[in-house]
N, CA, C and O of each residue as an XYZ file, in Angstrom:
728
protein
N     146.188     60.687     60.255
C     147.346     60.494     61.095
C     147.296     61.563     62.178
O     147.045     62.728     61.870
N     147.529     61.198     63.449
C     147.485     62.179     64.522
C     148.686     63.100     64.443
O     149.690     62.783     63.806
N     148.567     64.268     65.110
C     149.616     65.249     64.988
C     150.903     64.876     65.704
O     151.926     65.519     65.466
N     150.905     63.860     66.578
C     152.133     63.482     67.282
C     152.916     62.394     66.550
O     153.813     61.793     67.140
N     152.607     62.128     65.306
C     153.310     61.107     64.531
C     153.963     61.741     63.306
O     153.370     62.579     62.626
N     155.201     61.320     63.044
C     155.920     61.804     61.870
C     155.595     60.902     60.678
O     155.150     59.769     60.862
N     155.813     61.397     59.459
C     155.601     60.558     58.277
C     156.543     59.360     58.304
O     157.639     59.432     58.860
N     156.111     58.275     57.708
C     156.916     57.062     57.667
C     158.043     57.188     56.651
O     157.874     57.795     55.594
N     159.208     56.602     56.986
C     160.275     56.579     55.984
C     159.930     55.569     54.901
O     159.138     54.660     55.148
N     160.503     55.701     53.702
C     160.224     54.717     52.652
C     160.812     53.363     53.043
O     161.833     53.295     53.727
N     160.162     52.296     52.608
C     160.653     50.953     52.891
C     161.884     50.662     52.050
O     161.986     51.092     50.901
N     162.812     49.930     52.637
C     164.017     49.540     51.912
C     163.665     48.479     50.873
O     162.623     47.833     50.990
N     164.508     48.286     49.861
C     164.252     47.216     48.882
C     164.131     45.845     49.559
O     163.317     45.019     49.145
N     164.939     45.604     50.598
C     164.869     44.325     51.306
C     163.522     44.168     52.013
O     162.939     43.084     51.998
N     163.032     45.228     52.623
C     161.732     45.165     53.286
C     160.623     44.894     52.273
O     159.704     44.125     52.554
N     160.702     45.524     51.085
C     159.692     45.266     50.051
C     159.726     43.810     49.617
O     158.674     43.197     49.438
N     160.933     43.237     49.442
C     161.048     41.819     49.071
C     160.452     40.929     50.154
O     159.726     39.978     49.864
N     160.771     41.252     51.411
C     160.236     40.485     52.531
C     158.710     40.515     52.530
O     158.064     39.479     52.686
N     158.146     41.689     52.355
C     156.695     41.819     52.382
C     156.044     41.085     51.212
O     154.995     40.463     51.374
N     156.657     41.156     50.049
C     156.113     40.435     48.897
C     156.158     38.934     49.143
O     155.203     38.225     48.825
N     157.254     38.447     49.704
C     157.388     37.023     50.003
C     156.342     36.591     51.017
O     155.660     35.585     50.817
N     156.207     37.350     52.118
C     155.248     36.995     53.157
C     153.819     37.000     52.602
O     153.030     36.107     52.910
N     153.494     37.989     51.796
C     152.148     38.070     51.231
C     151.883     36.912     50.290
O     150.758     36.415     50.230
N     152.893     36.470     49.555
C     152.681     35.375     48.612
C     152.487     34.047     49.321
O     151.835     33.149     48.786
N     153.048     33.909     50.527
C     152.910     32.630     51.232
C     151.681     32.599     52.137
O     151.295     31.523     52.594
N     151.049     33.753     52.413
C     149.880     33.787     53.285
C     148.797     34.672     52.679
O     148.853     35.895     52.804
N     147.803     34.057     52.019
C     146.763     34.849     51.353
C     145.853     35.584     52.322
O     145.075     36.437     51.895
N     145.925     35.279     53.628
C     145.064     35.970     54.582
C     145.558     37.375     54.904
O     144.805     38.180     55.453
N     146.807     37.684     54.575
C     147.308     39.024     54.848
C     146.593     40.016     53.949
O     146.426     39.788     52.751
N     146.173     41.125     54.553
C     145.502     42.163     53.787
C     146.525     43.217     53.392
O     147.481     43.466     54.126
N     146.325     43.832     52.242
C     147.222     44.889     51.812
C     146.602     46.237     52.145
O     145.431     46.493     51.862
N     147.404     47.076     52.743
C     146.962     48.440     53.005
C     147.006     49.197     51.681
O     147.873     48.947     50.845
N     146.089     50.102     51.500
C     146.056     50.811     50.224
C     146.237     52.313     50.390
O     145.951     53.070     49.463
N     146.700     52.755     51.541
C     146.891     54.176     51.760
C     148.042     54.688     50.905
O     149.098     54.059     50.834
N     147.841     55.810     50.268
C     148.879     56.385     49.409
C     150.040     56.887     50.243
O     149.851     57.419     51.337
N     151.260     56.712     49.710
C     152.453     57.257     50.345
C     153.066     58.358     49.499
O     153.932     59.090     49.979
N     152.640     58.491     48.265
C     153.217     59.530     47.413
C     152.205     59.916     46.347
O     151.278     59.160     46.054
N     152.393     61.120     45.758
C     151.487     61.521     44.679
C     151.582     60.530     43.512
O     152.655     59.987     43.248
N     150.509     60.302     42.842
C     150.508     59.391     41.702
C     150.474     57.928     42.106
O     150.730     57.056     41.277
N     150.167     57.646     43.351
C     150.121     56.288     43.873
C     148.981     55.496     43.238
O     147.885     56.021     43.041
N     149.245     54.237     42.922
C     148.168     53.337     42.520
C     148.300     52.068     43.352
O     149.349     51.825     43.948
N     147.255     51.263     43.398
C     147.263     50.080     44.259
C     148.277     49.037     43.837
O     148.563     48.125     44.613
N     148.829     49.133     42.644
C     149.837     48.164     42.226
C     151.252     48.648     42.519
O     152.207     47.893     42.336
N     151.408     49.906     42.976
C     152.719     50.454     43.305
C     153.208     49.928     44.647
O     152.420     49.567     45.520
N     154.536     49.895     44.788
C     155.153     49.617     46.081
C     155.452     50.952     46.726
O     155.607     51.935     46.002
N     155.541     51.049     48.029
C     155.397     49.937     48.937
C     153.952     49.735     49.381
O     153.267     50.685     49.759
N     153.510     48.516     49.331
C     152.259     48.105     49.945
C     152.660     47.168     51.077
O     153.465     46.258     50.879
N     152.109     47.385     52.241
C     152.513     46.613     53.397
C     151.407     45.645     53.802
O     150.290     46.078     54.088
N     151.694     44.337     53.834
C     150.704     43.426     54.400
C     150.496     43.821     55.852
O     151.463     44.049     56.578
N     149.278     43.900     56.269
C     148.981     44.348     57.627
C     147.903     43.465     58.215
O     146.929     43.116     57.548
N     148.089     43.117     59.452
C     147.073     42.401     60.193
C     147.160     42.857     61.640
O     148.227     42.775     62.248
N     146.063     43.333     62.196
C     146.048     43.751     63.594
C     146.399     42.558     64.469
O     145.934     41.447     64.213
N     147.200     42.767     65.480
C     147.517     41.674     66.386
C     148.604     42.026     67.370
O     149.191     43.107     67.323
N     148.862     41.082     68.271
C     149.885     41.270     69.292
C     151.273     41.025     68.723
O     151.490     40.091     67.951
N     152.206     41.877     69.118
C     153.617     41.688     68.819
C     154.299     41.289     70.119
O     154.040     41.872     71.172
N     155.171     40.291     70.038
C     155.934     39.827     71.186
C     157.305     40.490     71.158
O     158.021     40.421     70.159
N     157.665     41.141     72.279
C     158.952     41.817     72.396
C     159.780     41.150     73.475
O     159.258     40.798     74.533
N     161.067     40.975     73.217
C     161.960     40.229     74.110
C     163.267     40.958     74.362
O     164.161     40.400     74.999
N     163.408     42.186     73.882
C     164.651     42.939     74.020
C     164.379     44.380     74.400
O     163.603     44.655     75.315
N     165.018     45.296     73.695
C     164.926     46.711     74.039
C     163.506     47.270     73.912
O     163.168     48.247     74.581
N     162.679     46.670     73.069
C     161.306     47.171     72.923
C     160.401     46.755     74.086
O     159.226     47.119     74.115
N     160.944     45.991     75.048
C     160.189     45.741     76.277
C     160.139     47.006     77.127
O     159.297     47.115     78.019
N     161.020     47.955     76.868
C     160.990     49.232     77.560
C     159.890     50.081     76.925
O     159.954     50.410     75.740
N     158.888     50.429     77.719
C     157.722     51.127     77.159
C     158.089     52.493     76.578
O     157.464     52.932     75.612
N     159.084     53.171     77.143
C     159.450     54.474     76.574
C     160.147     54.302     75.219
O     159.983     55.136     74.328
N     160.918     53.234     75.062
C     161.554     52.963     73.774
C     160.504     52.606     72.732
O     160.548     53.100     71.605
N     159.555     51.744     73.108
C     158.481     51.377     72.178
C     157.660     52.608     71.810
O     157.281     52.777     70.651
N     157.381     53.471     72.794
C     156.620     54.698     72.512
C     157.372     55.576     71.516
O     156.760     56.170     70.629
N     158.698     55.663     71.656
C     159.496     56.479     70.732
C     159.452     55.882     69.324
O     159.285     56.611     68.346
N     159.602     54.555     69.219
C     159.579     53.896     67.908
C     158.222     54.076     67.235
O     158.147     54.358     66.039
N     157.151     53.911     68.010
C     155.801     54.022     67.449
C     155.307     55.471     67.392
O     154.226     55.749     66.872
N     156.111     56.384     67.932
C     155.778     57.804     67.962
C     154.464     58.058     68.697
O     153.595     58.789     68.222
N     154.346     57.434     69.868
C     153.174     57.610     70.719
C     153.421     58.748     71.694
O     154.567     59.019     72.052
N     152.375     59.410     72.122
C     152.524     60.531     73.049
C     152.742     60.062     74.482
O     153.215     60.835     75.315
N     152.409     58.813     74.784
C     152.654     58.273     76.125
C     153.032     56.796     76.009
O     152.703     56.149     75.015
N     153.722     56.260     77.022
C     154.147     54.857     76.960
C     152.952     53.903     76.854
O     151.938     54.101     77.523
N     153.070     52.873     76.019
C     151.972     51.915     75.851
C     151.887     50.951     77.033
O     152.869     50.714     77.737
N     150.709     50.413     77.227
C     150.499     49.389     78.249
C     150.754     48.025     77.611
O     150.016     47.594     76.725
N     151.811     47.352     78.076
C     152.155     46.038     77.527
C     151.773     44.959     78.526
O     151.592     45.223     79.715
N     151.656     43.741     78.018
C     151.246     42.614     78.849
C     152.389     41.608     78.977
O     153.063     41.312     77.990
N     152.617     41.075     80.191
C     153.624     40.019     80.345
C     153.226     38.814     79.498
O     152.067     38.397     79.492
N     154.202     38.265     78.787
C     153.893     37.182     77.845
C     155.061     36.206     77.765
O     156.166     36.479     78.235
N     154.782     35.074     77.161
C     155.795     34.020     76.985
C     155.541     33.323     75.659
O     154.400     33.154     75.230
N     156.632     32.926     75.023
C     156.546     32.070     73.841
C     157.323     30.786     74.156
O     158.292     30.802     74.915
N     156.885     29.696     73.567
C     157.469     28.377     73.849
C     158.145     27.850     72.582
O     157.652     28.045     71.471
N     159.281     27.180     72.771
C     159.989     26.584     71.647
C     161.025     27.511     71.041
O     161.506     27.269     69.934
N     161.373     28.570     71.758
C     162.349     29.550     71.299
C     163.396     29.773     72.382
O     163.231     29.347     73.525
N     164.451     30.435     72.007
C     165.473     30.894     72.933
C     166.007     32.214     72.399
O     165.704     32.609     71.273
N     166.798     32.887     73.211
C     167.443     34.100     72.731
C     168.951     33.887     72.724
O     169.502     33.173     73.562
N     169.591     34.515     71.769
C     171.050     34.582     71.679
C     171.380     36.065     71.593
O     170.491     36.903     71.442
N     172.653     36.377     71.690
C     173.053     37.776     71.606
C     173.723     38.069     70.278
O     174.574     37.316     69.804
N     173.319     39.179     69.694
C     173.950     39.732     68.502
C     174.567     41.035     68.978
O     173.881     42.052     69.074
N     175.847     41.008     69.274
C     176.457     42.122     69.981
C     175.891     42.123     71.384
O     175.988     41.123     72.095
N     175.296     43.242     71.795
C     174.679     43.283     73.126
C     173.161     43.134     73.075
O     172.490     43.221     74.103
N     172.617     42.908     71.869
C     171.174     42.843     71.704
C     170.685     41.409     71.542
O     171.338     40.597     70.887
N     169.520     41.092     72.146
C     168.997     39.735     72.011
C     168.293     39.527     70.680
O     167.707     40.452     70.116
N     168.362     38.307     70.195
C     167.609     37.916     69.008
C     166.875     36.620     69.343
O     167.350     35.805     70.133
N     165.731     36.452     68.738
C     164.905     35.276     68.965
C     165.234     34.226     67.919
O     165.230     34.506     66.720
N     165.522     33.002     68.385
C     165.811     31.886     67.487
C     165.045     30.664     67.962
O     164.632     30.587     69.119
N     164.860     29.712     67.061
C     164.192     28.465     67.436
C     164.984     27.803     68.555
O     166.214     27.823     68.558
N     164.260     27.218     69.505
C     164.886     26.550     70.637
C     164.377     25.132     70.765
O     163.855     24.550     69.814
N     164.539     24.592     71.948
C     164.042     23.242     72.238
C     162.522     23.282     72.356
O     161.955     24.346     72.605
N     161.846     22.130     72.180
C     160.380     22.115     72.116
C     159.629     22.834     73.233
O     158.646     23.516     72.944
N     160.039     22.715     74.475
C     159.267     23.342     75.549
C     160.029     24.486     76.219
O     159.702     24.885     77.336
N     161.025     25.000     75.544
C     161.851     26.073     76.076
C     161.087     27.397     76.012
O     160.599     27.775     74.947
N     160.977     28.115     77.160
C     160.240     29.386     77.156
C     161.139     30.598     76.998
O     162.305     30.581     77.391
N     160.580     31.647     76.419
C     161.193     32.971     76.412
C     160.126     33.924     76.934
O     159.027     34.003     76.386
N     160.461     34.646     78.000
C     159.535     35.614     78.571
C     159.797     36.984     77.965
O     160.927     37.338     77.629
N     158.723     37.735     77.839
C     158.827     39.079     77.292
C     157.537     39.828     77.547
O     156.825     39.556     78.514
N     157.243     40.771     76.673
C     156.025     41.564     76.774
C     155.341     41.592     75.411
O     155.991     41.491     74.371
N     154.019     41.730     75.436
C     153.256     41.793     74.195
C     152.448     43.089     74.171
O     151.984     43.586     75.197
N     152.303     43.607     72.962
C     151.529     44.826     72.765
C     150.714     44.679     71.496
O     151.224     44.224     70.472
N     149.449     45.062     71.561
C     148.573     44.929     70.401
C     148.759     46.107     69.452
O     148.552     47.263     69.821
N     149.150     45.790     68.233
C     149.315     46.788     67.183
C     147.997     46.874     66.424
O     147.527     45.886     65.862
N     147.413     48.057     66.416
C     146.113     48.249     65.776
C     146.193     49.064     64.491
O     145.304     48.981     63.643
N     147.261     49.855     64.347
C     147.378     50.753     63.203
C     148.446     50.288     62.229
O     149.497     49.795     62.638
N     148.180     50.441     60.969
C     149.154     50.075     59.950
C     150.439     50.883     60.102
O     151.527     50.360     59.862
N     150.328     52.148     60.498
C     151.512     52.985     60.682
C     152.435     52.405     61.747
O     153.657     52.444     61.601
N     151.853     51.867     62.820
C     152.667     51.255     63.877
C     153.367     50.005     63.357
O     154.540     49.776     63.651
N     152.650     49.202     62.588
C     153.228     48.003     61.965
C     154.439     48.405     61.116
O     155.511     47.809     61.223
N     154.250     49.423     60.275
C     155.322     49.894     59.392
C     156.510     50.428     60.188
O     157.659     50.207     59.807
N     156.247     51.123     61.280
C     157.341     51.651     62.099
C     158.152     50.526     62.733
O     159.374     50.628     62.837
N     157.495     49.473     63.151
C     158.231     48.322     63.705
C     159.086     47.661     62.629
O     160.224     47.273     62.891
N     158.542     47.534     61.425
C     159.327     46.966     60.322
C     160.548     47.833     60.020
O     161.636     47.313     59.776
N     160.368     49.142     60.037
C     161.474     50.052     59.742
C     162.523     50.028     60.857
O     163.708     50.221     60.586
N     162.113     49.799     62.082
C     163.024     49.796     63.229
C     163.987     48.606     63.184
O     165.149     48.734     63.571
N     163.512     47.463     62.716
C     164.335     46.256     62.682
C     165.143     46.196     61.389
O     164.700     46.649     60.334
N     166.334     45.628     61.503
C     167.210     45.542     60.331
C     166.827     44.350     59.457
O     165.906     43.594     59.769
N     167.554     44.207     58.366
C     167.328     43.086     57.450
C     167.760     41.746     58.052
O     167.598     40.704     57.417
N     168.298     41.764     59.251
C     168.712     40.528     59.921
C     167.540     39.822     60.602
O     167.706     38.739     61.163
N     166.364     40.431     60.554
C     165.187     39.868     61.219
C     164.110     39.524     60.203
O     163.991     40.146     59.148
N     163.335     38.517     60.558
C     162.200     38.095     59.755
C     160.963     38.188     60.629
O     160.951     37.642     61.732
N     159.928     38.860     60.166
C     158.687     38.954     60.915
C     157.878     37.703     60.652
O     157.601     37.365     59.501
N     157.495     37.009     61.722
C     156.732     35.782     61.548
C     155.639     35.631     62.577
O     155.581     36.355     63.570
N     154.774     34.671     62.314
C     153.719     34.330     63.260
C     154.324     33.584     64.435
O     155.297     32.846     64.283
N     153.733     33.787     65.618
C     154.210     33.121     66.820
C     153.024     32.930     67.757
O     152.102     33.746     67.764
N     153.039     31.870     68.539
C     151.991     31.643     69.528
C     152.427     32.283     70.839
O     153.505     31.991     71.358
N     151.579     33.158     71.367
C     151.902     33.926     72.571
C     150.990     33.486     73.703
O     149.772     33.417     73.540
N     151.591     33.187     74.862
C     150.840     32.923     76.093
C     150.919     34.180     76.952
O     152.005     34.720     77.162
N     149.771     34.653     77.450
C     149.767     35.821     78.326
C     149.896     35.362     79.766
O     149.148     34.492     80.211
N     150.833     35.939     80.494
C     151.091     35.534     81.866
C     150.175     36.239     82.855
O     150.062     35.809     84.003
N     149.514     37.319     82.428
C     148.644     38.057     83.345
C     147.232     37.476     83.414
O     146.517     37.730     84.384
N     146.815     36.711     82.417
C     145.448     36.177     82.414
C     145.402     34.673     82.187
O     144.349     34.059     82.358
N     146.509     34.076     81.808
C     146.511     32.654     81.517
C     145.953     32.322     80.147
O     145.788     31.148     79.816
N     145.655     33.361     79.327
C     145.224     33.109     77.953
C     146.261     32.246     77.271
O     147.457     32.476     77.449
N     145.850     31.280     76.511
C     146.799     30.367     75.877
C     146.820     30.543     74.375
O     145.782     30.680     73.727
N     148.009     30.536     73.849
C     148.267     30.433     72.416
C     147.460     31.388     71.541
O     146.695     30.968     70.673
N     147.645     32.651     71.786
C     147.102     33.668     70.903
C     148.100     33.831     69.758
O     149.298     33.982     69.994
N     147.615     33.802     68.535
C     148.504     33.978     67.398
C     148.907     35.447     67.316
O     148.059     36.337     67.266
N     150.216     35.682     67.303
C     150.736     37.032     67.217
C     151.925     37.070     66.269
O     152.069     36.213     65.397
N     152.771     38.073     66.452
C     153.923     38.282     65.578
C     155.173     38.516     66.411
O     155.100     39.029     67.527
N     156.308     38.142     65.866
C     157.602     38.427     66.504
C     158.664     38.546     65.423
O     158.539     37.987     64.333
N     159.703     39.283     65.751
C     160.858     39.403     64.862
C     161.863     38.334     65.263
O     162.393     38.349     66.374
N     162.119     37.402     64.344
C     163.063     36.310     64.582
C     164.333     36.555     63.771
O     164.297     37.184     62.714
N     165.443     36.056     64.277
C     166.736     36.191     63.625
C     166.741     35.428     62.320
O     166.342     34.264     62.273
N     167.191     36.080     61.256
C     167.362     35.384     59.984
C     168.766     35.605     59.434
O     169.083     35.177     58.324
N     169.602     36.277     60.219
C     170.972     36.541     59.795
C     171.856     35.322     59.972
O     171.371     34.217     60.218
N     173.135     35.529     59.847
C     174.132     34.475     59.959
C     174.225     33.993     61.407
O     174.520     34.795     62.293
N     173.981     32.699     61.675
C     174.063     32.184     63.045
C     175.461     32.332     63.650
O     175.617     32.341     64.871
N     176.471     32.446     62.791
C     177.846     32.617     63.283
C     178.047     33.970     63.970
O     179.011     34.151     64.714
N     177.151     34.908     63.726
C     177.252     36.232     64.345
C     176.707     36.251     65.773
O     176.853     37.247     66.481
N     176.083     35.156     66.192
C     175.428     35.100     67.500
C     176.317     34.430     68.539
O     177.199     33.633     68.219
N     176.054     34.781     69.792
C     176.755     34.118     70.894
C     175.753     33.840     72.006
O     174.698     34.470     72.084
N     176.099     32.894     72.855
C     175.271     32.606     74.021
C     175.416     33.738     75.019
O     176.460     34.386     75.094
N     174.389     33.964     75.765
C     174.394     35.011     76.777
C     172.974     35.449     77.049
O     172.033     34.980     76.409
N     172.827     36.338     77.988
C     171.485     36.807     78.330
C     171.431     38.328     78.254
O     172.446     39.013     78.386
N     170.246     38.826     78.042
C     169.993     40.255     77.932
C     169.278     40.715     79.186
O     168.312     40.085     79.616
N     169.734     41.791     79.770
C     169.079     42.390     80.925
C     168.553     43.764     80.519
O     169.324     44.675     80.216
N     167.247     43.894     80.520
C     166.645     45.184     80.179
C     167.093     46.250     81.173
O     167.379     47.382     80.781
N     167.155     45.899     82.451
C     167.564     46.858     83.472
C     168.993     47.356     83.205
O     169.257     48.556     83.283
N     169.902     46.443     82.893
C     171.290     46.831     82.606
C     171.358     47.704     81.354
O     172.081     48.700     81.327
N     170.609     47.330     80.325
C     170.590     48.115     79.095
C     170.076     49.525     79.365
O     170.626     50.495     78.842
N     169.005     49.651     80.194
C     168.457     50.965     80.522
C     169.470     51.804     81.298
O     169.599     53.005     81.058
N     170.190     51.171     82.229
C     171.220     51.894     82.986
C     172.321     52.389     82.056
O     172.743     53.542     82.150
N     172.792     51.514     81.148
C     173.837     51.912     80.200
C     173.357     53.041     79.294
O     174.099     53.983     79.014
N     172.119     52.938     78.842
C     171.548     53.966     77.980
C     171.449     55.303     78.713
O     171.747     56.354     78.147
N     171.030     55.252     79.972
C     170.911     56.478     80.762
C     172.275     57.104     81.039
O     172.402     58.328     81.072
N     173.296     56.267     81.237
C     174.643     56.785     81.495
C     175.231     57.463     80.267
O     175.956     58.451     80.388
N     174.922     56.936     79.085
C     175.472     57.516     77.854
C     174.589     58.647     77.327
O     174.988     59.380     76.422
N     173.396     58.788     77.892
C     172.501     59.852     77.451
C     171.842     59.599     76.112
O     171.318     60.532     75.503
N     171.854     58.364     75.635
C     171.234     58.046     74.332
C     169.836     57.523     74.541
O     169.642     56.336     74.806
N     168.859     58.404     74.423
C     167.454     58.005     74.622
C     166.699     58.039     73.358
O     165.506     57.734     73.342
């Protein structure tokens, strides 16, 4: 682990259940075997299914400084303009969530390739139990690459908690800067 990264927090019981469920439904997921505590064995939790790949971001993590803080990177990551089809966003409070949409409905965002298991784990820890990590087809807008299989956090909470509306990253950044919460 590089010196600019802090140790990972322990996974919540809900995150462990989610990971066990995802691993049981997809045998292609590999299990990381790095120890998190003394006396660790490969059958102990938490074991995180990990697969290198692009993550699609559609909300606050489109801000490279926010993503750098979450991933504990020393500099902002280079993200790629991307789009997913068949989804829409709704608002949960002031934050966007990804939900299934109409067949050809696009959602624009940014994609970043996660290469390290620690980064994968940090993204899982950042999102609440209201999200489900799933596979998604990502189109890159900078190269025209079509349908790269990646990952996104989709809403799995109560649909009654959501409302129609749009998220503006610029407005969110201005509000964050005014309140001093970085």
